[in-house]
Steps between C-alpha positions, in 0.01 A plus 500: 500500500453143618135401473412820318470859613125480566537194723792658687299814567195303614723310742648831619157653565402194703810560714413868549727651233262721303733697271835433334729694268632272226830626360625476145870443437504549122265592216325161491436471872402866526230440240394187689458668838303785344271239344456327837425832669215559259340160544577368851349683800762611751790495255683824423801537272847649494684518168876486489835377375710274721870598502615156385317533169731494201325771299414863570151574634228607261416815692229590250324170564530540876351848473214365289427215741515738795203682348280232653350617832583155638875562459617636834881505468806472280679180591674277532798722422841549657863388499652152534876449480525151649496325162798626300381315189167681463597822326704813572432694817489837324209377286308401815557846642369667183195275494428560869526875443257480207247314714538744790447790262186333368370452853558868575324599178196285584504572875523129576718329763785266409548143626877469532712184472849526655755220512866576561427862407371679810738795470446536125122485540510755780700742286267447204184559703640817654479657155119485520393691812137442578485169311279259694585135516570179685819300544366154430614162641703660777805294610750766612595631843346794687779739400391474137132520588562833675654646185212401275247612760666843496395524134137447601484142371315205651655164592327175399546161664447158344475148636877485561437689826353177641829312464721445804809642327340840433527677835647806326187530287280459806691781670416730209133396521502588871655843444351624174244780555144371497402713201784359286437129551369276222468124444542304177531155350788545252334203330613253385783555752484603865325185624447510879655245732297179510359544149623331184479589135441838340379784719126564492311817602303309765824429685536871571322418825815315616711808430248724673500277808878530537499876444220544755698296752823697459312831520289396797165565336197293402429375149195726495714804581754403235222450244364849565851642473561323170178628348587857600857476370396339172243771437751773579775363272292353218262793472304356208388217730352753742278665241132400487 
């Protein structure tokens, strides 16, 4: 994280962003975010295995790391078929299933990455009724959002919603039920319009401003909604 995780979180707090969930994408980064969550106020962790990894997930390690009370989800996990040179699709599906099973076992939500695989991800998630989770970095149309919402999942919006070319994403943000709406950075990607460089947690305010505008609510109302939704999905964050 550019400038260091502690500095980024201090900057975020100054902007009004009090809590973040830092996601691991492999064994190394999962260990790192758990370490941050234990030492930096306001940082929580999700441990996971990004679908473009070349090796199978160490489910035992993820289970061990998830023993920390600061680990609030399994993620980033999912399916990504847009890069044909990054491993066989059937392996991704097995790995995604293993992570979903772990989430069910631990009663944790999943943070799901989908790229070029909406139908496959939908079919995979249907095998786990009652599994809580969030579709992260949403870029698809409303028709797909409806299908994932039917499974009880949340939809999360990043800084791309601020860009002029993303009217389809803004439509989803307008229509998604209030109790299923989340915001995220997708750092280091997802930089809002008018910003340059890697995404930073403090810039979540830009994303929030756009979402508030398209939903016709105030930033204060959106902030209260986010806190309620985060506590409901990431239940470990709601515990005293």
